[in-house]
N, C-alpha and C positions, 0 to 999 in steps of 0.2 A: 500356492502361496507358501513360502518358507516360514517355519515357526521356530523361534529361538527361545531358549530358557535363559533367564537372567537371574543370577544368584547375588543377593545383597547380604552385606555383613552387619546390618543395623542401620542407623540413621545419624550421619554426622561424621565429618572427616577424622576427628581425633579418637573416636571410639566405635565407629560403625562404617557404613558405606559413605563414600564421598558423593555428596548430593548432586553436584554439577555433573560429574562423570556418569552417575546412575541415570539422571534425568536425560542428559544428552544422548546417552546410549539408547534409551527407550525411544526418544524422538527420532534418532537416526534409523532405528529398525523400521519404524512406521514410514518414515520418509522414503526409505528404499524399497517399499512394497512388501515388507514382511510383517509378521505378527510376533507377539511375545507373551510369555507367561513368567511371572515373577516368583522366585523361591527364596527361602532363607532357612537356616537351621533353627529348630525350636529349642534354643539353649539360652542360658544366661550370658549376658555380656561379661567380658573379663572385668571391666570396671566402667564407670560412667564419668565422663569428663565435662566440666563446665567449659563450653566453647568460647566464653569471653575471657576467663582468667587462665584457662589451661590446667586448673587444679582438679584433682579427683574429688568426686562428690560421694557422700555417705549414703548411697542408695543402690538398688539393684534394678536392672532392666533386662528384658528379654529381647534377643536379637530379632526374632521373627515379628514380634509386636512392634518394635521400633521401625523395622524395615517396612512394615505395613503402612507407615505414614507416607513413605515415598510411593508405595504401590496403591495408595488411596483405598486401602483395605482389601484389595484383591491380591492375595498372596497364598502360597501353598508351602506346607512343611517340606523341606528338602528331602526328608526321609521317604517321601512319596514320589520322588522324581523317577521317571522311566525314560531312558535314552531313546527307546523306540518311538516315543511320542514327539520327538523334536529333531530338527535338522542341524542344530548347532547349540552350543552352550557358551555363555559369556559371563565374565566376572568383572564388574567395575571395581575400582580400587577403594582407597580409604584405609586408615589404620585398623579398622575393624577386620580387614582381611588378615592382617598380621597379628591380631589379638584374639579374634573370635573364630575365624575360619581355620587358623593355625596359630602356632605360638612363636612365629618368627621374630616378633618384636622383642621377645624376652629370651629366646633360646637360640636365635640365629640358625646356623647350619644344623644344629641338633634339634630343630623344631619338630613338633608333631602336627599332623593335619587332622581336622575333624573327620570322623569316619564317613559321614554322609557326603561331605565334600569330596573326599577321595573316591568314594563309590561312584558318584556322579561323573567325575572326570574319567575314571578308568572305564566306565561303561560306554562313554562316548568314544573314547580311543579304540576300544574293542570293536565298535561298530563303524569305525573309520569315518567318524563325523567330526567336524571342526570344533575346536575349543579356543575361545578368545579370552584375553586377560589384559586389563588396563592398569597402569600405574604400578603399585606394588604387588598386584595379584599374580604376576608371572612366577613369584616365588613358590606358589602352590604347585605349578606345573614342574618347576625344577625339582622340588622335593619329591613329588610323586613319580615323575617319569624319568628324571635323571638326564639322559642324553638327548636333550632337545635344544633347539636354537631359539633364542628369545631376547627381549630387551626390557630393561627398566629405566632406560634413558642413559645417564652418564654418571650416576653415583657410584664411585669406585668401591666403597665398602660393600654395598649391596651386590654389585656386579661380582666382586670377589667371592662373596658367599654363595651366589648362584653357581659360579664356576666350581666351587668346592663340593657342590651337590652333584656335579657331573654334567651340568648344562653348558652350552656355549653362549656367551653373551656378546651382543653387538651394540655399540654405542649408537644412540639415535637422538634426534632433536624433535621439535614440535611437529605433530601430525604424521611422523614417520611410522611405518608399520613393518615389523619383521614377520615373515611367513616361513615356518618350517613345513615345507611341502610334504615331507615324509610322514610326519605325525599329524598334519593339518592343525598346527598350533599357530595362532596369530596373536601378536602382542604389540602394544604401543605405550609410550611412557606417561603421557598426560601430566598429572601434578607431581610426578617424580622429578620433573623439571620446574623451574620458576615460570609458571604459565598464567595466561589470562583466560577468561572463560571462552573467548572465541577460538583460542588455540585448543582448548579442551574439546570444543565442538568439532574442530577439524579432525582431531585424533579419533573421537568417537565415530564420526562419519566414515573415516577411512578404514577403521578396523571392521566396522559392520559391513562395508562394501566388500572387503577382502574375505570376510567370513562367508558372505552370501555367494561369492564366486567359487568358494571351495565346497559349499554345501550341495 
C-alpha cells in the first residue's frame, strides 16, 4: 500500500491551507487505496485573516497547530519528514502556501521558501519520488526546481512569474493534471480557477491517481 505525505500550510484559504482541497486530497488518497501522514512546519503564520471580512486580525497563530484542526490532531512537524518513509509528497493549496510555506504572496519571483519545505521537496526529487501540488502550491516547485513543467490554471500574472523562475507553464481547466515525467512532478489548478467543490474533488482525485501511477 502506497503512503503519501501531505503538507498543510495552516487552516483556511486566506491565511492557511485551503480546506476543501486538503480534505478532498485526503479523501482521494484513501479512496484510491493508499494511506497518508500529515505534516506542517512548526512556525508562526505570516498573519491571521478574518474569513468573513477579509481583514487582518491582531493575533498570532501557529501553522502546525492550525493545520492540526484539519488533521484531527494527528500531525507531524515537517522538520521530522523523511523521504525514505513515503512513496510521494503532495501540497494542497491555499494562500498559506504563498504566505507561510514561502513568501510568493509578498515577494513574487524573488520569494524565499521555508527551509523544511525545500528540504522535503528536494529529498523526494533526489529519491526520484513524485511530488504533487494543487492550486498555488506549484510556485514552490518552480522556485525550488526551476526547469519543470507545471500548471496553476490560467492566471497570467502567476504563470508569468512561474516562467520567470525558469519553469514551463501550461494553461489548464478544471480537473486537468500536468505531469512532468522527467521530474515526477504533478500539478492541477483547483481554486486558482473559479471552481465549485465538485470540480475541486475531480482535481484532487485526478492528481492523486496520477501520483500513484508514478509512485
